[in-house]
MARKE-35228 format. One record per residue (C-alpha): residue number from 1; residue in one letter; x, y, z. Coordinates in nm, 2 decimals. Each point is the difference from the previous one (the first is absolute). Layout:
BEGIN
TORLO   num   residu       c1       c2       c3
TORLO   NUM        A        X        Y        Z
...
***
This chain:
BEGIN
TORLO   num   residu       c1       c2       c3
TORLO     1        X    -4.82     2.54     8.26
TORLO     2        X     0.23     0.26     0.15
TORLO     3        X     0.22    -0.26     0.14
TORLO     4        X     0.03    -0.18    -0.34
TORLO     5        X     0.10     0.33    -0.17
TORLO     6        X     0.27     0.06     0.27
TORLO     7        X     0.12    -0.36    -0.06
TORLO     8        X     0.02     0.05    -0.38
TORLO     9        X     0.20     0.32     0.03
TORLO    10        X     0.26    -0.19     0.19
TORLO    11        X     0.05    -0.29    -0.26
TORLO    12        X     0.25     0.03    -0.29
TORLO    13        X    -0.15    -0.02    -0.35
TORLO    14        X     0.09    -0.36    -0.06
TORLO    15        X    -0.15    -0.12     0.32
TORLO    16        X    -0.30     0.21    -0.06
TORLO    17        X    -0.06    -0.17    -0.33
TORLO    18        X     0.03    -0.34     0.16
TORLO    19        X    -0.24     0.11     0.27
TORLO    20        X    -0.25     0.10    -0.26
TORLO    21        X     0.07    -0.33    -0.20
TORLO    22        X     0.08     0.20    -0.32
TORLO    23        X     0.14     0.34    -0.08
TORLO    24        X    -0.27     0.22    -0.15
TORLO    25        X    -0.26    -0.24     0.13
TORLO    26        X    -0.27     0.08     0.23
TORLO    27        X     0.05     0.37    -0.02
TORLO    28        X    -0.10     0.07    -0.37
TORLO    29        X     0.36     0.05    -0.13
TORLO    30        X     0.13    -0.03    -0.38
TORLO    31        X     0.11    -0.32    -0.20
TORLO    32        X     0.31    -0.11    -0.22
TORLO    33        X    -0.03    -0.19    -0.36
TORLO    34        X     0.29    -0.18    -0.20
TORLO    35        X    -0.01     0.08    -0.38
TORLO    36        X     0.23    -0.11    -0.29
TORLO    37        X     0.14     0.25    -0.25
TORLO    38        X    -0.19     0.12    -0.31
TORLO    39        X     0.08    -0.11    -0.35
TORLO    40        X     0.32     0.13    -0.16
TORLO    41        X    -0.02     0.18    -0.33
TORLO    42        X     0.15    -0.21    -0.28
TORLO    43        X     0.25     0.17    -0.22
TORLO    44        X     0.21    -0.12    -0.30
TORLO    45        X     0.16    -0.34    -0.07
TORLO    46        X     0.33    -0.08    -0.16
TORLO    47        X     0.03    -0.35    -0.16
TORLO    48        X     0.34    -0.17     0.05
TORLO    49        X     0.15    -0.34    -0.07
TORLO    50        X    -0.24    -0.24     0.18
TORLO    51        X    -0.10     0.29     0.23
TORLO    52        X    -0.23     0.31     0.03
TORLO    53        X     0.08     0.31     0.20
TORLO    54        X    -0.31     0.16     0.15
TORLO    55        X    -0.01     0.36     0.12
TORLO    56        X    -0.28     0.15     0.23
TORLO    57        X    -0.08     0.28     0.24
TORLO    58        X    -0.10    -0.07     0.37
TORLO    59        X    -0.36     0.00     0.09
TORLO    60        X    -0.16     0.32     0.13
TORLO    61        X    -0.07    -0.18     0.33
TORLO    62        X     0.24    -0.22     0.19
TORLO    63        X    -0.27    -0.13     0.22
TORLO    64        X     0.03    -0.03     0.38
TORLO    65        X     0.38    -0.04    -0.01
TORLO    66        X     0.30     0.07    -0.22
TORLO    67        X     0.04    -0.20    -0.33
TORLO    68        X     0.25    -0.28     0.06
TORLO    69        X     0.05    -0.12    -0.37
TORLO    70        X    -0.15    -0.04    -0.34
TORLO    71        X    -0.07    -0.31    -0.21
TORLO    72        X     0.01     0.01    -0.38
TORLO    73        X    -0.18    -0.30    -0.16
TORLO    74        X     0.00    -0.09    -0.37
TORLO    75        X    -0.24    -0.27    -0.11
TORLO    76        X    -0.06    -0.19    -0.33
TORLO    77        X    -0.18    -0.32    -0.09
TORLO    78        X    -0.09    -0.10     0.35
TORLO    79        X     0.35     0.05     0.14
TORLO    80        X     0.16     0.29     0.17
TORLO    81        X     0.33     0.13     0.14
TORLO    82        X     0.04     0.26     0.27
TORLO    83        X     0.28     0.21     0.14
TORLO    84        X     0.01     0.21     0.32
TORLO    85        X     0.16     0.34     0.05
TORLO    86        X    -0.02     0.31     0.21
TORLO    87        X     0.01     0.26    -0.28
TORLO    88        X    -0.09     0.05    -0.36
TORLO    89        X     0.09    -0.16    -0.24
TORLO    90        X    -0.01    -0.38     0.06
TORLO    91        X     0.14    -0.25    -0.25
TORLO    92        X    -0.18    -0.33    -0.03
TORLO    93        X     0.22    -0.28    -0.13
TORLO    94        X    -0.04    -0.36    -0.12
TORLO    95        X    -0.25     0.09    -0.27
TORLO    96        X    -0.03    -0.16    -0.35
TORLO    97        X     0.13     0.21    -0.29
TORLO    98        X    -0.27     0.06    -0.26
TORLO    99        X    -0.29    -0.04     0.25
TORLO   100        X    -0.23     0.29     0.08
TORLO   101        X    -0.04     0.06     0.37
TORLO   102        X    -0.25     0.21     0.20
TORLO   103        X     0.19     0.17     0.29
TORLO   104        X    -0.14     0.18     0.31
TORLO   105        X     0.14     0.12     0.34
TORLO   106        X    -0.13    -0.02     0.36
TORLO   107        X     0.12     0.18     0.31
TORLO   108        X     0.03    -0.17     0.34
TORLO   109        X     0.01     0.14     0.36
TORLO   110        X    -0.03    -0.17     0.34
TORLO   111        X    -0.37    -0.06    -0.06
TORLO   112        X     0.06    -0.19    -0.33
TORLO   113        X    -0.01     0.06    -0.38
TORLO   114        X    -0.22     0.26    -0.15
TORLO   115        X    -0.19    -0.01    -0.33
TORLO   116        X     0.19    -0.06    -0.32
TORLO   117        X     0.07     0.28    -0.24
TORLO   118        X    -0.14     0.01    -0.34
TORLO   119        X     0.19    -0.24    -0.24
TORLO   120        X     0.22     0.07    -0.30
TORLO   121        X     0.12    -0.25    -0.26
TORLO   122        X     0.36    -0.06    -0.11
TORLO   123        X     0.19    -0.27    -0.19
TORLO   124        X     0.35    -0.09     0.10
TORLO   125        X     0.25    -0.04    -0.28
TORLO   126        X     0.35    -0.14    -0.01
TORLO   127        X     0.28    -0.07    -0.24
TORLO   128        X    -0.03    -0.32    -0.21
TORLO   129        X     0.18    -0.32     0.10
TORLO   130        X     0.32    -0.09    -0.17
TORLO   131        X    -0.04    -0.16    -0.35
TORLO   132        X     0.14    -0.35    -0.06
TORLO   133        X     0.30     0.00    -0.23
TORLO   134        X    -0.01    -0.22    -0.31
TORLO   135        X     0.22    -0.07    -0.30
TORLO   136        X     0.27     0.23    -0.13
TORLO   137        X     0.08    -0.01    -0.37
TORLO   138        X     0.32     0.16    -0.12
TORLO   139        X    -0.01     0.22    -0.31
TORLO   140        X     0.25     0.23    -0.18
TORLO   141        X     0.09     0.26     0.27
TORLO   142        X    -0.34    -0.08     0.16
TORLO   143        X    -0.18    -0.24     0.22
TORLO   144        X    -0.37    -0.10     0.01
TORLO   145        X    -0.12    -0.07     0.35
TORLO   146        X    -0.31    -0.20     0.07
TORLO   147        X    -0.20     0.00     0.33
TORLO   148        X    -0.33    -0.06     0.15
TORLO   149        X    -0.22     0.25     0.18
TORLO   150        X     0.00     0.00     0.38
TORLO   151        X    -0.27    -0.17     0.20
TORLO   152        X    -0.11     0.34     0.15
TORLO   153        X    -0.03     0.33    -0.19
TORLO   154        X    -0.02     0.19     0.33
TORLO   155        X    -0.36     0.08    -0.05
TORLO   156        X     0.07     0.22    -0.30
TORLO   157        X     0.05    -0.10    -0.36
TORLO   158        X     0.36    -0.05    -0.11
TORLO   159        X     0.09     0.27    -0.25
TORLO   160        X     0.35    -0.10    -0.10
TORLO   161        X     0.28    -0.24     0.05
TORLO   162        X     0.37     0.10     0.00
TORLO   163        X     0.29    -0.24    -0.08
TORLO   164        X     0.34     0.09     0.13
TORLO   165        X     0.32    -0.17    -0.13
TORLO   166        X     0.33     0.06     0.18
TORLO   167        X     0.33    -0.11    -0.14
TORLO   168        X     0.35     0.14    -0.07
TORLO   169        X    -0.05     0.28     0.25
TORLO   170        X    -0.31     0.14    -0.17
TORLO   171        X    -0.38    -0.04     0.03
TORLO   172        X    -0.25     0.02    -0.29
TORLO   173        X    -0.37     0.01     0.04
TORLO   174        X    -0.31    -0.03    -0.21
TORLO   175        X    -0.37     0.02     0.08
TORLO   176        X    -0.31    -0.16    -0.15
TORLO   177        X    -0.35    -0.12     0.09
TORLO   178        X     0.04    -0.37    -0.07
TORLO   179        X     0.25    -0.28    -0.01
TORLO   180        X     0.26    -0.03    -0.16
TORLO   181        X     0.18     0.33     0.00
TORLO   182        X     0.31     0.07    -0.20
TORLO   183        X     0.29     0.19     0.15
TORLO   184        X     0.23     0.16    -0.26
TORLO   185        X     0.34     0.18     0.01
TORLO   186        X     0.18    -0.30     0.16
TORLO   187        X     0.35    -0.11    -0.08
TORLO   188        X     0.04    -0.32    -0.19
TORLO   189        X     0.20    -0.26     0.20
TORLO   190        X    -0.07     0.16     0.33
TORLO   191        X    -0.20    -0.20     0.26
TORLO   192        X    -0.30     0.19     0.14
TORLO   193        X    -0.22    -0.08     0.30
TORLO   194        X    -0.35     0.11    -0.08
TORLO   195        X    -0.31     0.05     0.23
TORLO   196        X    -0.34     0.16    -0.04
TORLO   197        X    -0.23     0.21     0.22
TORLO   198        X    -0.37     0.09    -0.03
TORLO   199        X    -0.15     0.34     0.04
TORLO   200        X    -0.35     0.12     0.09
TORLO   201        X    -0.15     0.33     0.12
TORLO   202        X     0.16    -0.04     0.34
TORLO   203        X     0.35    -0.08    -0.11
TORLO   204        X     0.24    -0.28    -0.11
TORLO   205        X     0.04    -0.35     0.14
TORLO   206        X     0.31    -0.16     0.13
TORLO   207        X     0.21    -0.17    -0.27
TORLO   208        X    -0.05    -0.35    -0.13
TORLO   209        X     0.27    -0.26     0.02
TORLO   210        X     0.28     0.03    -0.26
TORLO   211        X     0.08    -0.17    -0.32
TORLO   212        X     0.33     0.02    -0.18
TORLO   213        X     0.04     0.06    -0.37
TORLO   214        X     0.29     0.08    -0.23
TORLO   215        X    -0.08     0.20    -0.32
TORLO   216        X     0.15    -0.12    -0.32
TORLO   217        X     0.03     0.13    -0.35
TORLO   218        X    -0.12    -0.34    -0.13
TORLO   219        X    -0.36     0.04     0.10
TORLO   220        X    -0.21    -0.13     0.29
TORLO   221        X     0.23    -0.26     0.16
TORLO   222        X    -0.01    -0.25     0.29
TORLO   223        X     0.24    -0.23     0.17
TORLO   224        X    -0.08    -0.38     0.02
TORLO   225        X     0.33    -0.11     0.14
TORLO   226        X    -0.04    -0.23     0.30
TORLO   227        X    -0.33    -0.15    -0.10
TORLO   228        X     0.02    -0.37    -0.10
TORLO   229        X     0.36     0.05    -0.10
TORLO   230        X     0.11    -0.36     0.10
TORLO   231        X    -0.32    -0.19    -0.08
TORLO   232        X     0.06    -0.36    -0.09
TORLO   233        X    -0.23    -0.28    -0.14
TORLO   234        X     0.14    -0.35     0.00
TORLO   235        X    -0.26    -0.27     0.03
TORLO   236        X    -0.11    -0.31    -0.18
TORLO   237        X    -0.34     0.02    -0.18
TORLO   238        X    -0.16    -0.34     0.00
TORLO   239        X    -0.29     0.10    -0.23
TORLO   240        X    -0.03    -0.27    -0.27
TORLO   241        X     0.05     0.26    -0.27
TORLO   242        X     0.32     0.13     0.16
TORLO   243        X     0.21    -0.25     0.21
TORLO   244        X     0.28     0.24     0.02
TORLO   245        X     0.16     0.24     0.25
TORLO   246        X    -0.11     0.37    -0.01
TORLO   247        X     0.30     0.23     0.03
TORLO   248        X     0.02     0.38     0.02
TORLO   249        X     0.27     0.22     0.16
TORLO   250        X    -0.05     0.38     0.04
TORLO   251        X     0.27     0.25     0.08
TORLO   252        X     0.04     0.38     0.02
TORLO   253        X     0.36     0.08    -0.08
TORLO   254        X     0.04     0.23    -0.19
TORLO   255        X    -0.35    -0.05    -0.15
TORLO   256        X    -0.29    -0.22     0.08
TORLO   257        X     0.05    -0.33    -0.19
TORLO   258        X    -0.15    -0.35    -0.02
TORLO   259        X     0.15    -0.33    -0.12
TORLO   260        X    -0.27    -0.27    -0.03
TORLO   261        X    -0.11    -0.30    -0.19
TORLO   262        X    -0.37     0.10    -0.04
TORLO   263        X    -0.12    -0.31     0.18
TORLO   264        X    -0.30     0.10     0.22
TORLO   265        X     0.02    -0.09     0.37
TORLO   266        X    -0.37    -0.09     0.03
TORLO   267        X    -0.25    -0.25    -0.14
TORLO   268        X    -0.08     0.04    -0.37
TORLO   269        X    -0.26    -0.13    -0.24
TORLO   270        X     0.04    -0.27    -0.25
TORLO   271        X     0.25     0.07    -0.29
TORLO   272        X    -0.02    -0.08    -0.28
TORLO   273        X    -0.38     0.02    -0.02
TORLO   274        X    -0.26     0.02    -0.28
TORLO   275        X     0.05     0.37    -0.04
TORLO   276        X     0.36     0.04     0.08
TORLO   277        X     0.23    -0.27    -0.15
TORLO   278        X     0.32     0.11     0.18
TORLO   279        X     0.20    -0.16     0.28
TORLO   280        X     0.15     0.20     0.28
TORLO   281        X     0.38     0.00    -0.03
TORLO   282        X     0.28     0.17     0.20
TORLO   283        X     0.12     0.34    -0.14
TORLO   284        X     0.30     0.22     0.05
TORLO   285        X    -0.14     0.33     0.13
TORLO   286        X     0.22     0.30     0.07
TORLO   287        X    -0.17     0.34     0.04
TORLO   288        X     0.10     0.33     0.16
TORLO   289        X    -0.21     0.28     0.14
TORLO   290        X     0.07     0.36     0.11
TORLO   291        X     0.07     0.01     0.37
TORLO   292        X    -0.10     0.36     0.02
TORLO   293        X    -0.30     0.02    -0.24
TORLO   294        X    -0.13     0.33    -0.14
TORLO   295        X    -0.35     0.09    -0.13
TORLO   296        X     0.10     0.16    -0.33
TORLO   297        X    -0.30    -0.06    -0.22
TORLO   298        X    -0.35     0.14     0.06
TORLO   299        X    -0.17    -0.24    -0.24
TORLO   300        X     0.22    -0.31     0.02
TORLO   301        X     0.20    -0.19    -0.26
TORLO   302        X    -0.14    -0.33    -0.13
TORLO   303        X     0.17    -0.31     0.12
TORLO   304        X    -0.06    -0.37    -0.10
TORLO   305        X     0.18    -0.13     0.30
TORLO   306        X    -0.07     0.25     0.28
TORLO   307        X     0.18    -0.18     0.28
TORLO   308        X     0.08    -0.32     0.20
TORLO   309        X    -0.16    -0.16     0.30
TORLO   310        X     0.22    -0.05     0.30
TORLO   311        X     0.02    -0.38    -0.08
TORLO   312        X     0.17     0.09    -0.33
TORLO   313        X    -0.30    -0.06    -0.23
TORLO   314        X    -0.07     0.27    -0.25
TORLO   315        X    -0.32     0.20    -0.04
TORLO   316        X    -0.12     0.02    -0.36
TORLO   317        X    -0.37     0.11    -0.01
TORLO   318        X    -0.05     0.04    -0.37
TORLO   319        X     0.00    -0.28    -0.26
TORLO   320        X     0.15    -0.05    -0.35
TORLO   321        X    -0.34    -0.12    -0.13
TORLO   322        X    -0.17     0.21    -0.27
TORLO   323        X    -0.31     0.01    -0.22
TORLO   324        X    -0.04     0.19    -0.32
TORLO   325        X    -0.31     0.19    -0.12
TORLO   326        X    -0.11    -0.26    -0.26
TORLO   327        X    -0.35    -0.15     0.01
TORLO   328        X     0.03    -0.24     0.16
TORLO   329        X     0.33     0.11     0.16
TORLO   330        X     0.32    -0.19    -0.02
TORLO   331        X     0.13    -0.05     0.35
TORLO   332        X     0.34    -0.14     0.10
TORLO   333        X     0.08    -0.08     0.37
TORLO   334        X     0.38     0.00    -0.07
TORLO   335        X     0.03     0.33    -0.18
TORLO   336        X    -0.12     0.10    -0.35
TORLO   337        X    -0.03     0.34    -0.16
TORLO   338        X    -0.35     0.09     0.12
TORLO   339        X    -0.06     0.34     0.16
TORLO   340        X    -0.23    -0.13     0.28
TORLO   341        X     0.21    -0.12     0.29
TORLO   342        X    -0.15    -0.29     0.20
TORLO   343        X    -0.05     0.02     0.38
TORLO   344        X     0.09    -0.31     0.21
TORLO   345        X    -0.22     0.06     0.30
TORLO   346        X    -0.38     0.04     0.05
TORLO   347        X    -0.23     0.12    -0.15
TORLO   348        X     0.21    -0.11    -0.30
TORLO   349        X    -0.15    -0.27    -0.22
TORLO   350        X     0.35    -0.13    -0.07
TORLO   351        X     0.13    -0.29     0.20
TORLO   352        X     0.38     0.01     0.04
TORLO   353        X     0.01    -0.29     0.25
TORLO   354        X     0.08     0.21     0.31
TORLO   355        X     0.00    -0.16     0.34
TORLO   356        X    -0.14     0.12     0.33
TORLO   357        X     0.30     0.22     0.03
TORLO   358        X    -0.10     0.20    -0.31
TORLO   359        X     0.31    -0.15    -0.16
TORLO   360        X     0.10    -0.23    -0.28
TORLO   361        X     0.30    -0.11    -0.20
TORLO   362        X     0.17     0.15    -0.31
TORLO   363        X     0.14    -0.22    -0.28
TORLO   364        X     0.34     0.06     0.16
TORLO   365        X    -0.12    -0.18     0.31
TORLO   366        X    -0.01     0.32     0.21
TORLO   367        X    -0.28     0.02     0.25
TORLO   368        X    -0.13     0.35     0.05
TORLO   369        X    -0.29     0.20     0.16
TORLO   370        X    -0.27     0.19    -0.19
TORLO   371        X    -0.17     0.11     0.32
TORLO   372        X    -0.02    -0.05     0.37
TORLO   373        X     0.26    -0.27     0.10
TORLO   374        X    -0.24    -0.16     0.24
TORLO   375        X     0.23    -0.29     0.10
TORLO   376        X     0.28     0.24     0.09
TORLO   377        X    -0.24     0.23     0.19
TORLO   378        X    -0.13    -0.30     0.20
TORLO   379        X     0.35    -0.11     0.07
TORLO   380        X     0.09     0.34     0.13
TORLO   381        X    -0.29    -0.03     0.25
TORLO   382        X    -0.09     0.36     0.06
TORLO   383        X    -0.37    -0.03    -0.06
TORLO   384        X    -0.19     0.33    -0.04
TORLO   385        X     0.31     0.22     0.02
TORLO   386        X     0.23     0.18    -0.23
TORLO   387        X     0.23    -0.27    -0.14
TORLO   388        X     0.32     0.07    -0.19
TORLO   389        X     0.01    -0.26    -0.28
TORLO   390        X     0.26     0.13    -0.24
TORLO   391        X     0.21     0.28    -0.15
TORLO   392        X    -0.08     0.20    -0.32
TORLO   393        X     0.27     0.04    -0.26
TORLO   394        X     0.02     0.37     0.09
TORLO   395        X     0.09    -0.08     0.36
TORLO   396        X    -0.34     0.06     0.17
TORLO   397        X    -0.16    -0.26     0.22
TORLO   398        X    -0.30    -0.21    -0.12
TORLO   399        X    -0.28    -0.07     0.25
TORLO   400        X    -0.29    -0.25    -0.03
TORLO   401        X    -0.35     0.13     0.01
TORLO   402        X    -0.03     0.18     0.33
TORLO   403        X     0.10     0.35     0.13
TORLO   404        X    -0.10     0.26     0.25
TORLO   405        X    -0.33     0.18    -0.04
TORLO   406        X     0.19     0.33     0.05
TORLO   407        X     0.32    -0.04    -0.21
TORLO   408        X     0.21     0.19     0.25
TORLO   409        X    -0.14    -0.13     0.32
TORLO   410        X     0.12    -0.34     0.12
TORLO   411        X    -0.27     0.01     0.28
TORLO   412        X    -0.28     0.01    -0.25
TORLO   413        X    -0.20    -0.31    -0.10
TORLO   414        X     0.13    -0.25    -0.25
TORLO   415        X    -0.21    -0.04    -0.31
TORLO   416        X     0.03    -0.16    -0.34
TORLO   417        X     0.13     0.26    -0.24
TORLO   418        X    -0.17     0.05    -0.34
TORLO   419        X     0.15     0.09    -0.33
TORLO   420        X    -0.12     0.29    -0.20
TORLO   421        X    -0.05    -0.20    -0.32
TORLO   422        X    -0.34    -0.11    -0.13
TORLO   423        X    -0.15    -0.18    -0.30
TORLO   424        X    -0.11     0.25    -0.27
TORLO   425        X    -0.37     0.05    -0.05
TORLO   426        X     0.03    -0.07    -0.37
TORLO   427        X     0.26    -0.19    -0.20
TORLO   428        X     0.26     0.17    -0.22
TORLO   429        X    -0.05     0.02    -0.37
TORLO   430        X     0.11    -0.31    -0.18
TORLO   431        X    -0.01    -0.22     0.31
TORLO   432        X    -0.10    -0.37    -0.05
TORLO   433        X    -0.37    -0.04     0.08
TORLO   434        X    -0.10     0.00     0.37
TORLO   435        X    -0.23    -0.30    -0.07
TORLO   436        X     0.32    -0.20    -0.06
TORLO   437        X     0.23     0.17     0.26
TORLO   438        X    -0.18     0.20     0.27
TORLO   439        X     0.14     0.33     0.12
TORLO   440        X     0.30    -0.05     0.21
TORLO   441        X     0.16    -0.27    -0.22
TORLO   442        X     0.25     0.24    -0.16
TORLO   443        X     0.25     0.25     0.14
TORLO   444        X    -0.17     0.28    -0.20
TORLO   445        X    -0.33    -0.06     0.18
TORLO   446        X     0.12     0.19     0.31
TORLO   447        X     0.04     0.37     0.07
TORLO   448        X     0.16     0.20     0.29
TORLO   449        X    -0.22     0.25     0.19
TORLO   450        X     0.20     0.21     0.24
TORLO   451        X    -0.14    -0.02     0.35
TORLO   452        X    -0.24    -0.29    -0.08
TORLO   453        X     0.19    -0.21     0.26
TORLO   454        X     0.28     0.02     0.24
TORLO   455        X     0.29    -0.04    -0.24
TORLO   456        X     0.15     0.19    -0.29
TORLO   457        X     0.03    -0.11    -0.37
TORLO   458        X     0.30    -0.23     0.10
TORLO   459        X    -0.20    -0.15     0.28
TORLO   460        X     0.21     0.18     0.26
TORLO   461        X    -0.02     0.27     0.26
TORLO   462        X     0.21     0.18     0.26
TORLO   463        X    -0.04    -0.07     0.37
TORLO   464        X     0.13    -0.17     0.31
TORLO   465        X     0.05    -0.37     0.02
TORLO   466        X     0.13    -0.24     0.27
TORLO   467        X     0.34    -0.01    -0.16
TORLO   468        X     0.00     0.37    -0.08
TORLO   469        X    -0.16     0.19     0.29
TORLO   470        X     0.11     0.34    -0.14
TORLO   471        X    -0.17    -0.08    -0.33
TORLO   472        X     0.10    -0.11    -0.35
TORLO   473        X    -0.16    -0.04    -0.35
TORLO   474        X    -0.11    -0.36    -0.03
TORLO   475        X    -0.19    -0.23    -0.24
TORLO   476        X    -0.30    -0.21     0.09
TORLO   477        X    -0.11    -0.33    -0.16
TORLO   478        X    -0.38     0.01    -0.02
TORLO   479        X    -0.28    -0.25    -0.06
TORLO   480        X    -0.11     0.20    -0.31
TORLO   481        X     0.17     0.14    -0.31
TORLO   482        X     0.28     0.08    -0.03
TORLO   483        X     0.07    -0.27     0.27
TORLO   484        X     0.38     0.07    -0.01
TORLO   485        X     0.12     0.34    -0.10
TORLO   486        X     0.09     0.04    -0.37
TORLO   487        X     0.19     0.32     0.01
TORLO   488        X     0.28     0.14     0.21
TORLO   489        X     0.00     0.34     0.17
TORLO   490        X     0.38    -0.01     0.06
TORLO   491        X     0.31    -0.06    -0.19
TORLO   492        X     0.16    -0.35    -0.02
TORLO   493        X     0.35     0.15     0.00
TORLO   494        X     0.20    -0.14     0.29
TORLO   495        X     0.28     0.25    -0.03
TORLO   496        X    -0.16     0.25     0.26
***
């Protein structure tokens, strides 16, 4: 034993440990344990745009070694995002605006991560996305700008939209909560570039794209120059009731004009027939239309011939047929002095000998449409899409049947547009008996109900179209009354 003690005193510490197989072993010495840090104390959170900033204080114990870093974690709906830092606060990014997150912090030393702090909830918020610009309608020293809401509101409700119009070295703005918004105080004749932003509790979005508009003293105006300005029809129609060449020539200098012979360029029914004794004959058609039409009339002005199809055939939805109030009534398909105006299309009980194109022939030999020109629409071949089929006498385009679900959004779904007219619940006083002529047989059987359908009282609306991506007022031919529009919202003057 004495020799062993003398040997131990001569060994350095490291060799002594080796000799004993382990330091502290065999002689009853102390032991060492590795421990992670304690839990940090959570503080406040600050919500940002797709982010949350988390503050905290270090734990009371750093464990067996110094704290290396902290990890802030925010979790929601089974997913989480984390960010590492060495001091408070730590910002966690890549979060979804409008989603509530539960956030906590852990501390890490060389032994590993400690327990998580208590959690605190926060919801990141950002500015909205940019709205989508729509149609611009010029007014007298003003412009009405349409738009659609952004796909994202930034996690907070949009409280306002602001339209800015810049032109002539000046900018005018106006705010509102919905589309469209009218900007006033503009200079007539000056071109303005207009855009719109959206605002929520966090701030304002980036600006939409721009649309150009030029205010005018003449009312809400548009420019149709460049659309079908050299459209030509010149083809032989071999239908047995025609056997003639259809001809139509459109131009736009200085106004929109058409020279045509009113011969349709598609198959037609049999004329004469039992209910229409007239033969199709060539006509001499010359008509002019405003090239820069303006919406000047809120309620519309009645029109017997509201426009022409692009093949040079006119639209004339009404009839000259009338019935009086006698019992039984005296009805005349060719006119008469009765107050009750006959309708040519279903559910009318009067047969005017129309063909599958909702058309027939006048005593003069002029073939004309009362409703959807189905043969022309088929020939144009656009299917379920917005199809420009003609021009109204006030210069606005006429489309057949279809339009965008959202009038100012060309990316929205196509749908069949509906009129806002309906058959009255009860007949007007003095009307011929419904047992003889069911409701819908006379013009007076219909009433306009604002907002009932997609279109106004003249079967039109304002929105974007394939030919007018910045928007325009346009008419729509529908499957139901009034079929073709019977009033004009604009002026037929071509002097502007």
